[in-house]
C-alpha positions as CSV (number, residue, x, y, z in Angstrom):
1,M,0.0,0.0,0.0
2,T,1.3,3.4,-1.0
3,T,0.0,6.6,0.6
4,R,0.7,9.7,-1.5
5,T,-1.0,12.8,-2.7
6,L,-3.5,12.5,-5.6
7,A,-1.1,14.6,-7.7
8,A,1.7,12.0,-7.1
9,H,-0.7,9.1,-7.9
10,I,-1.8,10.8,-11.2
11,A,1.7,11.7,-12.3
12,S,3.1,8.2,-11.6
13,T,0.1,6.5,-13.3
14,L,0.5,8.8,-16.4
15,L,4.2,7.9,-16.6
16,A,3.5,4.2,-16.2
17,R,0.8,4.3,-18.9
18,H,3.2,6.2,-21.2
19,N,6.0,3.6,-20.6
20,C,3.5,0.8,-21.4
21,M,2.5,2.5,-24.6
22,L,6.2,2.8,-25.6
23,N,6.8,-0.9,-24.9
24,G,3.5,-2.2,-26.4
25,N,2.2,-3.6,-23.0
26,T,-1.5,-3.1,-23.8
27,D,-2.7,-5.1,-20.7
28,W,-1.0,-2.8,-18.2
29,Q,-1.7,0.3,-20.3
30,E,-5.4,-0.6,-20.0
31,K,-5.1,-1.0,-16.2
32,H,-3.4,2.4,-15.9
33,E,-6.1,3.9,-18.1
34,D,-8.8,2.5,-15.7
35,R,-6.9,3.9,-12.7
36,L,-6.8,7.4,-14.4
37,K,-10.6,7.2,-15.0
38,E,-11.0,6.4,-11.3
39,M,-8.8,9.4,-10.3
40,E,-10.8,11.7,-12.5
41,N,-13.8,11.1,-10.2
42,L,-11.6,12.5,-7.3
43,L,-11.0,15.8,-9.1
44,P,-13.2,19.0,-9.0
45,S,-16.7,18.4,-10.2
46,G,-19.7,20.6,-9.6
47,S,-19.7,24.1,-8.0
48,G,-18.7,25.7,-11.3
49,F,-16.7,22.7,-12.5
50,D,-20.0,21.4,-13.9
51,M,-18.4,19.4,-16.7
52,G,-16.0,17.6,-14.3
53,T,-12.2,17.4,-14.8
54,K,-10.5,15.2,-17.3
55,I,-6.9,14.1,-16.9
56,P,-5.0,14.7,-20.2
57,R,-3.3,11.5,-21.3
58,D,-0.3,13.3,-22.9
59,L,2.7,14.1,-20.7
60,S,3.4,17.9,-20.4
61,D,5.9,19.3,-22.9
62,D,7.1,21.8,-20.3
63,P,9.8,20.1,-18.2
64,E,8.9,22.2,-15.2
65,T,5.2,21.2,-15.3
66,F,4.5,17.7,-14.3
67,L,0.7,17.9,-14.6
68,E,-1.5,20.1,-16.7
69,F,-5.3,20.2,-16.9
70,V,-7.7,22.1,-19.2
71,V,-11.0,22.6,-17.4
72,D,-14.2,24.3,-18.3
73,Y,-15.7,26.5,-15.5
74,H,-19.2,27.9,-15.3
75,L,-18.9,31.6,-14.3
76,M,-21.2,33.5,-12.0
77,N,-21.4,37.3,-11.9
78,G,-21.7,39.5,-8.8
79,N,-25.4,38.8,-8.7
80,G,-25.0,35.0,-8.4
81,C,-26.2,34.3,-11.9
82,Y,-24.4,32.1,-14.4
83,C,-23.0,34.2,-17.1
84,G,-21.2,31.8,-19.4
85,W,-18.4,29.3,-19.6
86,V,-14.7,29.9,-19.4
87,Q,-11.7,27.6,-19.9
88,F,-8.7,27.4,-17.6
89,K,-5.3,25.9,-18.1
90,V,-4.3,24.5,-14.7
91,S,-0.5,23.9,-14.3
92,V,1.0,21.9,-11.4
93,N,4.7,22.2,-10.7
94,A,6.7,20.3,-8.2
95,T,8.3,22.3,-5.4
96,F,10.7,21.3,-2.5
97,D,7.8,21.2,-0.1
98,G,4.9,19.9,-2.3
99,I,3.3,21.4,-5.4
100,H,2.5,24.8,-6.8
101,V,-0.8,25.1,-8.7
102,S,-1.6,28.0,-11.0
103,A,-4.6,28.6,-13.2
104,T,-4.8,30.8,-16.3
105,M,-7.9,31.8,-18.0
106,T,-7.5,30.8,-21.7
107,G,-10.8,31.7,-23.2
108,H,-14.5,32.4,-22.9
109,E,-16.8,32.0,-25.8
110,D,-15.9,35.0,-28.0
111,L,-14.9,37.5,-25.3
112,P,-11.3,38.7,-24.8
113,R,-9.9,38.2,-21.4
114,D,-9.9,41.9,-20.5
115,E,-13.7,42.2,-21.1
116,F,-14.3,39.8,-18.2
117,E,-13.9,42.6,-15.6
118,D,-17.2,43.9,-16.9
119,L,-18.9,40.7,-15.8
120,G,-17.9,40.7,-12.2
121,G,-16.1,43.9,-11.4
122,E,-12.5,44.8,-10.9
123,G,-10.3,41.8,-10.1
124,F,-12.9,39.3,-11.3
125,V,-10.4,37.4,-13.5
126,D,-7.7,37.3,-10.9
127,H,-10.1,36.2,-8.1
128,T,-11.5,33.4,-10.4
129,E,-8.0,32.2,-11.3
130,E,-7.1,32.1,-7.7
131,Y,-10.2,30.2,-6.8
132,V,-9.6,27.6,-9.5
133,A,-5.9,27.2,-8.4
134,E,-6.8,26.9,-4.7
135,T,-9.6,24.3,-5.5
136,F,-7.2,22.2,-7.5
137,H,-4.5,22.5,-4.9
138,Q,-6.9,21.2,-2.2
139,F,-7.9,18.2,-4.3
140,L,-4.4,17.3,-5.5
141,T,-2.8,17.5,-2.1
142,T,-5.3,15.1,-0.5
143,Q,-3.6,11.9,0.6
144,Y,-4.8,8.6,-0.8
145,T,-3.7,5.0,-0.2
146,L,-3.4,2.8,-3.3
147,K,-4.9,-0.6,-2.6
148,V,-5.8,-3.5,-4.9
149,T,-9.4,-2.4,-4.8
150,G,-8.6,1.2,-5.7
151,L,-7.7,4.5,-4.1
152,K,-8.9,5.1,-0.6
153,K,-8.8,8.6,1.0
154,T,-6.4,8.7,4.0
155,A,-7.9,10.2,7.2
156,A,-6.6,13.7,7.8
């Protein structure tokens, strides 16, 4: 049994899956794929992340980023009304004491990034990016124990 953060489990499973692809080991590649699908259920879903979170199956091209997600987020304005969808790129970098998570708004329908301030007021984009990054950080730093039957959340 191995207890690690969800981020560590995802990264090691992606790497193992990648190595299986390179070596033609389709049996274990499929097992790692099943594990990644299980882990997707542990990532943000609901509360704005209404389409859930998918784990990209490609390894990041950036050597300093060990995980990268593209996630759709359902925006709310200052009145609490949904006002459209936006996409974020969530990057996870290893640090000496854990991970650093950042989120960058990459697009919203046909509106340029700077027009978002009109939706929710000054700082709307920055606050939303911070919220997405903090949410992912919370989920990715949760400890899980890998067992034969699947991942089990470790008591805090």
